[in-house]
C-alpha positions in Angstrom: 9.7 6.2 4.5 9.1 2.8 3.0 8.7 2.0 -0.6 7.6 -1.4 -1.4 7.2 -2.4 -5.1 5.7 -5.5 -6.4 5.6 -6.6 -9.8 3.0 -8.9 -11.5 5.3 -12.0 -11.2 5.6 -11.5 -7.2 9.0 -10.0 -7.4 9.2 -7.4 -4.3 11.7 -4.8 -3.5 11.5 -3.1 -0.2 13.4 0.2 0.1 13.5 2.0 3.8 15.0 5.3 4.4 16.1 6.2 8.3 17.2 9.4 9.2 17.4 10.6 5.6 19.8 7.6 4.8 19.0 4.8 2.6 19.0 1.3 3.9 20.1 -1.7 1.8 17.4 -2.7 -0.7 15.6 -6.0 0.3 14.4 -8.3 -2.2 12.2 -11.5 -2.3 9.7 -13.3 -4.3 6.3 -13.9 -3.0 4.7 -17.2 -3.5 1.7 -17.6 -6.1 -1.0 -17.8 -3.6 -0.2 -14.5 -2.1 0.2 -13.0 -5.6 -2.9 -14.5 -6.6 -4.7 -12.8 -3.2 -3.1 -9.2 -4.0 -4.2 -9.4 -7.5 -7.7 -10.3 -6.7 -8.0 -7.5 -4.2 -7.3 -4.9 -6.8 -9.0 -6.7 -10.0 -12.2 -8.2 -8.0 -13.3 -5.6 -5.9 -13.5 -2.5 -7.6 -10.3 -1.0 -6.3 -9.5 0.7 -9.5 -13.2 2.4 -9.2 -12.8 4.2 -6.2 -13.8 7.3 -6.6 -11.1 9.3 -3.9 -7.6 10.0 -4.5 -6.7 11.4 -1.0 -8.0 10.7 2.5 -6.2 13.4 4.9 -5.6 13.5 8.4 -7.6 15.4 10.8 -6.1 19.3 11.3 -5.8 18.4 15.1 -3.6 15.4 14.5 0.2 16.2 14.3 1.8 12.9 14.1 0.4 10.0 12.0 1.1 7.2 9.4 0.5 8.3 5.9 0.0 5.7 3.0 0.5 6.0 -0.6 -0.4 3.2 -3.3 -0.2 3.4 -7.0 -1.6 0.5 -8.7 -1.2 0.1 -12.7 -3.6 -2.6 -14.0 -4.2 -3.3 -17.9 -2.3 0.3 -18.8 -4.7 2.1 -16.0 -3.0 3.8 -12.9 -4.8 4.4 -9.7 -3.0 6.6 -7.0 -4.5 6.7 -3.4 -3.0 8.4 -0.3 -4.7 8.1 3.3 -3.9 8.6 6.6 -4.0 5.6 9.2 -7.5 5.3 10.5 -7.1 6.9 14.0 -5.9 10.0 12.2 -8.8 10.8 10.2 -12.6 11.2 10.8 -13.1 10.9 7.1 -14.4 7.2 6.1 -11.8 5.1 4.8 -13.4 2.3 2.3 -12.8 -1.2 3.8 -11.0 -2.2 0.5 -8.4 0.3 1.1 -7.7 -1.2 4.7 -7.8 -4.6 3.1 -5.0 -3.9 1.0 -3.2 -2.1 3.6 -3.1 -5.0 6.1 -2.1 -7.7 3.0 0.9 -5.3 2.0 2.0 -4.9 5.8 1.9 -8.7 5.8 4.4 -8.7 3.1 6.7 -6.0 4.7 6.6 -8.3 7.9 8.2 -10.8 6.0 11.3 -8.8 5.5 11.6 -8.3 9.2 
């Protein structure tokens, strides 16, 4: 599993567990433009008003990546879980995949 935590100031914590063993925590600070981009994706797109909280994988899919995102904005919390696009026939709103892509670009900076 992978856990990515980003503060309002752009401080990032990245925790990875492999074979039930936690690896050493990695940290960094995002540059202001990337923090602004992430913030805009959440604040200005209606992300917090998405009417769903879960997009499951189809029953016939046995292996897939599952994402979970928890955002707290102005005291309101929104948590969404979804399966990767090729594991579900359910429509995944484009804003979710946009946020997913942006967060994956943050994770790539650690590798």
